[in-house]
C-alpha positions in Angstrom: 17.8 -73.7 -5.1 21.3 -75.6 -4.6 24.5 -74.5 -3.3 28.1 -76.0 -3.2 29.7 -77.2 0.0 33.3 -78.4 0.5 33.9 -81.5 2.6 37.5 -82.7 2.9 38.3 -80.5 -0.2 35.8 -82.0 -2.4 32.8 -80.0 -3.3 29.3 -81.5 -3.5 25.8 -80.2 -4.2 23.7 -79.9 -1.2 20.2 -78.6 -0.3 19.2 -75.0 -0.6 21.1 -72.8 1.8 18.4 -70.2 1.8 14.7 -70.5 2.6 12.6 -68.1 0.6 9.4 -67.2 2.4 6.5 -65.2 0.7 4.7 -63.1 3.3 1.5 -60.9 2.9 2.1 -57.3 4.3 0.0 -56.7 7.3 -3.0 -54.3 6.9 -2.2 -51.2 8.7 -4.6 -49.7 11.4 -6.7 -47.3 9.3 -8.7 -44.4 10.9 -11.3 -42.5 8.9 -12.1 -39.4 10.6 -15.1 -37.2 9.5 -17.1 -34.2 10.7 -19.3 -36.2 13.1 -18.1 -39.8 13.0 -14.7 -41.8 13.2 -14.4 -45.5 11.7 -11.4 -47.7 12.6 -10.2 -50.8 10.9 -7.0 -52.9 10.9 -5.3 -56.2 10.6 -6.5 -58.8 12.7 -9.9 -57.1 13.3 -13.2 -58.8 12.4 -15.1 -55.8 12.9 -15.1 -52.0 12.1 -15.2 -49.8 15.2 -17.5 -46.8 14.8 -17.3 -43.7 17.2 -20.2 -41.1 16.9 -21.9 -38.8 19.5 -20.0 -40.4 22.5 -21.0 -43.9 21.5 -18.5 -46.5 20.5 -19.9 -49.6 18.4 -18.3 -52.7 16.7 -19.7 -53.6 13.5 -18.9 -57.2 12.6 -17.8 -57.9 9.0 -20.6 -60.5 9.0 -23.0 -57.7 9.5 -21.8 -55.6 6.6 -23.5 -56.0 3.1 -21.4 -53.5 1.4 -19.0 -50.5 1.6 -19.5 -47.6 -0.5 -17.4 -44.5 -1.2 -18.2 -41.2 -2.9 -15.7 -38.5 -2.9 -15.3 -37.5 0.7 -18.2 -39.6 2.1 -17.9 -43.3 3.1 -20.9 -45.5 4.0 -21.2 -49.1 5.6 -24.5 -50.8 4.5 -25.7 -53.4 6.9 -27.2 -56.7 6.0 -31.0 -56.9 6.4 -33.0 -60.1 6.9 -36.1 -58.7 5.0 -35.8 -57.8 1.4 -38.5 -55.2 1.4 -37.0 -53.2 4.4 -34.2 -50.4 3.6 -30.9 -51.4 5.1 -29.4 -49.3 8.1 -26.4 -47.2 6.7 -23.5 -45.7 8.8 -21.9 -43.0 7.2 -18.8 -40.6 7.6 -19.0 -37.3 5.9 -16.3 -34.6 5.0 -13.4 -37.0 5.5 -10.3 -37.0 3.1 -11.0 -38.3 -0.2 -7.8 -40.3 -0.3 -8.6 -41.9 3.0 -12.1 -42.8 1.9 -10.6 -44.6 -1.0 -8.0 -46.4 0.9 -10.3 -47.3 3.8 -13.2 -48.6 1.6 -10.8 -50.7 -0.6 -9.2 -52.3 2.5 -12.6 -53.1 4.1 -14.1 -54.5 0.8 -11.1 -56.8 0.6 -11.9 -58.3 4.0 -15.7 -58.7 3.5 -16.8 -62.3 3.6 -18.4 -63.7 0.4 -22.1 -64.2 0.3 -24.1 -66.3 -2.1 -26.5 -64.4 -4.4 -29.5 -66.2 -2.8 -29.8 -67.3 0.7 -30.8 -66.3 4.1 -29.7 -62.9 5.4 -29.2 -62.0 9.1 -30.2 -58.7 10.4 -26.9 -56.8 10.7 -28.2 -54.3 13.2 -28.7 -57.3 15.8 -24.9 -58.2 15.5 -23.6 -54.7 16.5 -22.3 -54.6 20.0 -21.5 -51.3 22.0 -18.3 -50.9 24.0 -17.3 -48.3 26.5 -16.2 -45.1 24.9 -12.6 -44.0 25.2 -11.1 -40.6 25.3 -13.5 -37.8 24.2 -13.0 -36.7 20.9 -10.7 -33.3 20.3 -12.4 -30.1 19.9 -12.9 -29.6 16.1 -12.7 -25.7 16.6 -9.6 -25.6 18.7 -7.6 -23.7 16.1 -10.2 -20.9 16.0 -10.3 -20.6 19.9 -6.4 -20.4 19.9 -6.5 -17.6 17.1 -9.1 -15.5 19.1 -6.9 -15.8 22.2 -3.8 -14.7 20.3 -5.5 -11.6 18.9 -7.1 -10.6 22.2 -3.8 -11.0 23.9 -2.0 -8.9 21.3 -4.8 -6.1 21.7 -4.5 -6.3 25.5 -0.7 -5.9 25.5 -0.9 -3.1 23.0 -3.4 -1.1 25.1 -1.6 -1.7 28.2 1.7 -0.6 26.9 0.5 2.6 24.9 -2.3 3.7 27.5 -2.6 2.2 30.9 -1.2 -1.0 32.3 -4.6 -1.7 34.2 -6.3 -2.4 31.0 -4.2 -5.7 30.7 -6.5 -6.8 33.6 -9.8 -5.2 32.7 -10.0 -6.0 29.0 -9.8 -9.8 29.2 -12.9 -9.8 31.4 -14.7 -7.8 28.8 -13.6 -10.1 26.1 -14.8 -13.1 27.9 -18.0 -11.4 28.2 -18.0 -10.8 24.6 -17.2 -14.3 23.7 -19.8 -15.7 26.0 -22.3 -13.5 24.2 -21.2 -14.6 20.8 -21.4 -18.3 21.8 -25.2 -17.5 23.1 -26.1 -15.7 19.9 -24.6 -18.1 17.4 -25.9 -21.3 19.2 -29.4 -20.1 20.0 -29.8 -18.2 16.7 -29.0 -21.3 14.8 -31.3 -23.4 17.0 -34.1 -21.1 16.4 -33.4 -20.8 12.6 -33.6 -24.6 12.5 -36.7 -24.7 14.8 -38.7 -22.5 12.4 -37.4 -23.7 9.1 -37.0 -27.4 9.2 -40.5 -28.3 10.3 -41.8 -26.5 7.1 -39.0 -27.4 4.7 -37.5 -30.5 6.2 -38.6 -34.0 6.7 -40.2 -34.9 10.2 -39.6 -38.3 11.8 -39.9 -39.9 15.2 -36.5 -40.6 16.5 -36.0 -43.5 18.9 -34.1 -43.3 22.3 -30.8 -44.9 21.6 -28.6 -44.5 24.8 -27.8 -42.1 27.6 -24.7 -39.9 28.3 -23.7 -38.4 31.5 -25.2 -35.2 30.3 -28.2 -35.9 27.9 -30.2 -38.4 26.1 -29.1 -39.6 22.5 -31.8 -40.4 19.9 -31.5 -42.1 16.7 -33.3 -41.6 13.4 -32.9 -42.9 9.8 -33.0 -40.5 6.8 -34.7 -41.2 3.5 -31.6 -43.0 2.2 -31.4 -45.4 5.1 -28.3 -43.6 6.7 -28.4 -43.7 10.5 -28.1 -40.5 12.4 -28.1 -39.3 16.1 -29.5 -36.4 17.9 -28.8 -35.0 21.4 -31.7 -33.8 23.6 -32.1 -33.6 27.4 -35.8 -33.8 27.4 -38.1 -36.4 25.8 -39.2 -39.9 26.5 -38.6 -43.0 24.4 -39.5 -41.2 21.2 -38.8 -37.7 20.0 -40.4 -35.7 17.0 -37.8 -34.0 15.1 -37.4 -32.6 11.6 -34.1 -32.8 9.6 -32.7 -31.0 6.4 -32.8 -33.6 3.5 -29.9 -31.9 2.0 -27.8 -32.5 5.2 -29.8 -35.1 7.2 -27.3 -34.8 10.2 -28.8 -31.4 10.9 -32.0 -31.7 12.8 -34.2 -29.8 15.3 -36.6 -31.1 17.8 -40.1 -29.7 17.9 -40.2 -26.5 19.9 -43.2 -24.8 21.6 -44.0 -21.2 21.0 -42.7 -20.4 24.5 -39.4 -22.1 23.7 -39.0 -20.2 20.5 -39.6 -16.8 22.1 -37.1 -17.7 24.9 -34.5 -18.6 22.3 -34.9 -15.6 20.5 -34.7 -13.3 23.6 -31.5 -15.0 24.8 -30.0 -14.7 21.2 -30.7 -11.1 21.4 -29.0 -10.8 24.8 -26.0 -12.7 23.6 -25.7 -10.4 20.6 -25.8 -7.4 22.8 -23.2 -8.9 25.1 -20.9 -9.7 22.0 -21.4 -6.2 20.4 -20.6 -4.5 23.6 -17.6 -6.3 24.5 -16.1 -6.3 21.1 -17.1 -2.6 20.5 -15.3 -1.4 23.7 -12.3 -3.5 22.9 -12.1 -1.8 19.4 -12.5 1.7 20.8 -9.6 1.1 23.4 -7.2 -0.2 20.6 -8.4 2.7 18.4 -7.4 5.2 21.3 -4.1 3.3 22.0 -2.9 3.5 18.3 -4.1 7.2 17.9 -1.9 8.0 20.8 
């Protein structure tokens, strides 16, 4: 583009007075958060950061064969050096459908091109582990806050309409009930899985993957090649567990008869604690409102 300048009153045509530069917008830092895993990718990164079960790993783009999206699920398929061996798959489930689409498209655009035929590297060998950052936020924080608000309203109501001392006594009973409910739900679900999954699920030998400050973390692969993790404080280098084929991330280690009986008894105790605490709270609010 040319523009006119004046030199001593005489115009002349000079070089362009504006430089037009074409730039490519930078890829934003993308975060795909699911129910049990989080994936991160952004401009300038030659890897996908994967966070799951307290483990943070970096998956280089050279280790990725393909990226797949299906509604609210996203999968990273690793390369494999052997054609007859199923590839390892990292998966994020229950994410935002829009976020899955954007994340998958961004990753696919940056994957290196590969020849149709040629040697393949084992992608799992290229993955590196990095120190974990801050622990993930509790997924049920909203429910906890709602329970606290409801109990607070009940305690204040009973204290105002009946006796102020209940404002101190009732919270202890409610904590007792919450502890019982947690015991009943956790142990009850564990017992249900321990009884059902060995008969109706798929049983595999999980391999010890890494340690946390509290437990061991085992890894196993489902029938579609997806990688999953399971926490268990006991066990050696291998752990026999059964998973639900419809929800492979739900698994249960083999339990002895003694362990199953103990879980059942503790679940019943927890149920009694929950019913007793909640029942007494309901009785007190009933008396307060009745006047």
